[in-house]
C-alpha positions in Angstrom: 0.0 0.0 0.0 1.5 3.4 -1.1 1.7 6.6 0.9 -1.3 8.0 -1.1 -3.5 5.1 -0.2 -2.5 5.4 3.5 -3.4 9.1 3.4 -6.7 8.4 1.8 -7.4 5.7 4.4 -6.6 8.2 7.2 -9.0 10.8 5.8 -11.7 8.1 5.4 -11.3 7.1 9.0 -11.3 10.7 10.2 -14.5 11.3 8.3 -16.1 8.2 9.8 -15.1 9.4 13.3 -16.5 12.9 12.7 -19.8 11.6 11.4 -20.1 9.1 14.3 -19.2 11.8 16.8 -21.9 14.1 15.4 -24.5 11.4 14.7 -25.5 11.2 18.4 -26.6 14.9 18.3 -30.1 16.1 17.7 -31.0 19.5 16.1 -33.8 22.0 16.6 -34.6 20.5 19.9 -38.0 21.2 21.6 -38.1 20.2 25.2 -41.5 20.4 26.9 -42.6 19.1 30.2 -44.2 19.6 33.6 -42.8 20.0 37.1 -44.8 18.1 39.7 -44.7 17.4 43.5 -43.1 14.0 43.9 -45.4 13.3 46.9 -48.8 14.5 45.7 -48.3 14.5 41.9 -49.7 18.0 41.8 -48.0 20.6 39.4 -45.4 23.0 40.9 -46.0 26.5 39.6 -43.2 29.1 39.2 -40.4 26.5 39.4 -37.1 27.7 38.0 -35.6 25.4 35.3 -32.0 26.0 34.3 -30.8 23.7 31.5 -27.5 23.5 29.6 -27.3 21.6 26.3 -24.0 19.9 25.5 -23.0 19.7 21.9 -20.0 18.6 19.8 -17.8 21.5 18.5 -15.3 19.1 16.9 -14.0 15.6 17.3 -12.4 16.3 20.7 -14.2 19.4 22.0 -17.7 20.0 23.4 -19.5 23.2 24.4 -22.7 24.2 26.1 -25.6 26.5 25.5 -27.7 27.6 28.5 -31.4 28.2 28.6 -33.8 29.2 31.4 -37.5 28.9 32.0 -40.1 29.2 34.7 -43.1 26.8 35.0 -46.5 28.3 34.5 -49.6 28.0 36.8 -49.9 24.3 35.7 -46.3 23.5 36.2 -45.6 23.5 32.4 -42.5 24.7 30.7 -41.0 24.7 27.1 -37.3 25.2 26.2 -35.7 25.1 22.8 -32.1 24.3 21.8 -30.4 24.5 18.4 -28.5 21.2 19.0 -27.2 18.9 21.6 -26.6 15.3 22.8 -27.2 15.8 26.6 -28.9 18.2 29.0 -27.7 19.2 32.5 -30.9 20.3 34.4 -31.2 22.2 37.6 -34.6 22.8 39.1 -35.7 24.7 42.2 -38.9 26.0 43.7 -39.9 27.5 47.0 -40.6 24.8 49.6 -38.9 22.1 47.6 -35.5 20.5 47.6 -33.4 21.6 44.5 -33.1 19.0 41.8 -30.1 18.1 39.6 -30.3 15.7 36.6 -28.7 14.7 33.4 -30.7 13.7 30.4 -29.5 12.0 27.1 -31.0 13.6 24.0 -32.0 10.9 21.5 -34.3 12.9 19.2 -35.4 16.5 18.6 -38.7 16.2 20.4 -38.5 15.7 24.2 -41.4 15.3 26.6 -40.5 15.1 30.3 -41.8 15.2 33.9 -39.6 16.7 36.6 -40.3 15.5 40.1 -39.4 17.7 43.1 -39.4 16.6 46.7 -41.0 18.9 49.2 -39.0 20.0 52.3 -39.8 17.8 55.2 -40.4 20.9 57.3 -41.6 24.5 57.2 -38.9 26.4 55.1 -40.3 29.9 55.7 -36.9 31.5 56.3 -36.3 35.2 56.4 -33.6 35.8 53.7 -32.0 39.2 53.5 -29.1 40.3 51.4 -27.5 43.7 51.4 -27.5 45.9 48.3 -23.9 46.2 47.0 -22.5 49.7 47.8 -25.4 50.8 50.0 -25.0 51.9 53.6 -28.6 52.8 54.3 -30.2 52.2 57.7 -32.0 49.2 56.2 -28.7 47.3 55.4 -27.6 44.7 58.0 -24.5 46.5 59.3 -22.7 46.1 62.7 -20.1 48.7 63.5 -18.3 51.0 65.9 -18.9 54.7 65.2 -16.5 57.3 66.6 -17.6 61.0 66.5 -15.2 63.9 66.9 -16.3 67.5 67.0 -15.4 69.8 64.1 -12.2 71.1 65.9 -11.0 67.6 66.5 -10.9 68.1 70.2 -11.3 65.2 72.7 -11.1 61.5 72.2 -14.5 61.4 70.6 -17.8 59.7 71.4 -18.0 56.0 70.7 -21.3 54.5 69.6 -21.8 50.7 68.9 -24.4 49.4 66.5 -25.5 45.8 66.8 -28.1 43.7 65.0 -31.4 42.3 66.2 -32.3 39.2 64.2 -35.6 38.8 66.0 -36.9 42.1 64.6 -34.5 42.4 61.6 -33.1 45.8 62.6 -29.8 47.5 63.4 -29.8 48.9 66.9 -27.7 51.0 69.3 -29.3 49.3 72.3 -27.0 46.3 72.8 -29.4 44.7 75.2 -31.7 44.3 72.2 -28.9 43.1 69.9 -27.9 39.5 69.1 -24.5 40.3 67.8 -22.1 43.3 67.6 -18.4 44.1 67.2 -15.7 45.6 69.4 -12.4 46.9 67.9 -9.3 46.5 70.1 -7.8 50.0 70.3 -4.2 48.6 70.5 -4.2 45.8 68.0 -7.1 46.9 65.7 -8.4 43.4 65.8 -12.2 43.0 65.5 -14.1 40.8 68.0 -17.6 39.6 67.3 -19.7 39.7 70.5 -22.9 38.1 71.4 -25.6 38.4 74.1 -25.5 36.6 77.5 -28.0 33.9 76.4 -26.8 33.8 72.8 -23.5 32.9 71.1 -21.6 32.8 67.8 -20.3 29.7 66.0 -17.7 30.4 63.2 -17.7 28.2 60.1 -14.2 28.2 58.5 -13.6 28.5 54.7 -13.5 25.2 52.8 -12.6 24.4 49.2 -15.5 24.4 46.8 -17.9 25.1 49.6 -20.6 27.9 49.6 -21.6 28.6 53.2 -24.9 30.1 52.0 -26.2 27.0 50.2 -24.0 24.1 51.3 -24.1 24.3 55.1 -27.8 23.8 55.8 -27.9 22.8 59.5 -26.7 24.8 62.5 -24.9 23.1 65.3 -26.8 22.4 68.5 -23.9 23.4 70.8 -20.4 24.9 70.8 -21.5 28.6 70.6 -19.1 31.1 72.2 -19.8 34.5 73.6 -17.1 36.2 71.5 -14.9 35.4 68.5 -11.8 37.3 67.2 -12.0 37.6 63.4 -9.1 36.0 61.6 -10.3 36.3 58.0 -10.7 32.5 57.6 -14.4 32.5 58.4 -16.9 31.7 55.7 -19.7 32.9 58.0 -21.3 32.3 61.4 -24.3 30.7 63.0 -25.7 33.1 65.6 -27.7 31.9 68.6 -30.1 34.8 69.4 -30.4 36.5 72.7 -33.5 34.4 73.6 -31.3 31.3 73.5 -33.6 29.6 71.0 -33.7 31.2 67.5 -30.7 30.8 65.2 -29.5 33.0 62.3 -27.0 32.3 59.5 -24.8 35.2 59.1 -22.6 35.7 55.9 -20.3 38.8 56.3 -18.6 40.5 53.4 -15.0 39.4 52.9 -13.7 42.8 53.8 -14.0 45.1 56.8 -15.6 48.4 55.9 -14.0 51.7 57.1 -16.1 54.8 56.5 -15.2 58.5 57.1 -17.8 61.3 56.6 -19.0 64.6 58.1 -22.2 65.1 60.0 -24.5 68.1 59.5 -23.1 69.9 62.6 -19.6 69.6 61.2 -18.4 66.8 63.4 -16.3 64.1 61.8 -17.3 60.4 61.9 -15.2 57.3 61.5 -16.8 53.9 61.4 -15.4 50.4 61.4 -17.9 47.8 60.6 -19.1 44.7 58.7 -22.0 44.4 56.3 -23.6 41.0 55.9 -26.3 38.8 54.4 -28.3 36.6 56.6 -30.9 33.9 56.9 -33.1 33.8 60.0 -35.1 30.7 61.0 -38.4 31.8 62.8 -39.7 28.2 62.9 -38.8 27.0 66.4 -39.6 23.4 65.6 -36.9 23.4 62.9 -34.8 26.2 64.2 -31.4 24.6 63.2 -32.3 24.0 59.5 -31.6 26.4 56.6 -32.9 24.7 53.3 -31.0 25.3 50.1 -33.9 26.5 47.9 -34.9 29.1 50.5 -31.2 30.3 50.6 -31.3 30.9 46.9 -34.2 33.3 47.0 -32.7 36.8 47.0 -34.5 39.4 49.1 -32.7 42.7 48.9 -32.9 45.4 51.5 -34.9 48.4 50.4 -32.9 51.2 48.8 -32.6 54.4 50.9 -30.5 57.6 50.6 -26.8 57.0 51.1 -24.7 59.2 53.4 -23.6 62.5 51.7 -19.9 63.3 51.4 -19.0 59.7 52.3 -15.6 58.2 51.8 -15.1 54.5 52.2 -12.4 51.9 52.1 -12.5 48.1 52.3 -9.7 46.4 54.2 -8.8 42.8 54.4 -9.2 41.3 57.9 -5.8 41.4 59.6 -4.6 37.9 60.5 -1.9 39.1 62.8 
């Protein structure tokens, strides 16, 4: 066999591989279906369906095209793809465990039923996330506020703001706060403090772990009255001042330092931490923070920001 014949044979083999690699794909795909409750069989309305269709770019490379839909009042949905050989599907709905599935595409017309399992308990969490860049009174924000008069005289008045998870408010009355901070004047280190009947439980950073969605149960014990921040924390579980309710607190990665002027000319410097949180009002399931509820974003209402504000974000000092 000559070199020309070998070359032709190689091209023929390559063509066969390409054809066989693409033959498993379908084109102009129409995927219709319904989302139902696995227990009752009733349709689940307003479920979020996120699907990614995998397709062959060439003989050794694949890519994905993503589509998104929301089920209607009868749980029905319809998603179209140009091409693909497989679907990665993520489904979520309030009150249900999130679903993840992979489906092989065998033809261009797909009809499907997605089953979701309900939460085994009341998942009516309070979910609150701070608006990026906002420092309004509605934003969860614990801080120390130092006020110096316009002439810079005196050591300045120190005001502490804590957070009350039971009412969902910032407060200067620490007897009504579940958590607040204290800044060490010598070292500058920040200490997270809790009420007498409450406590804080730090959860350290882990690879490929999202504290908001992956850690869904709070510990029953091991809470401390204070914790010095190291920068290694992914977040905290906070036992409230009543010693019963629990909140899941996710601070921003950086400490916030603000400097601004009040209307009377006095200068203000604040050191504080903004955070997202989940609060569990259900006492029967007070330690549980379900995933689908965690994903529902509830932003704090927008309010006017401080005028003349200067801000800086600093990494937590590990030393």
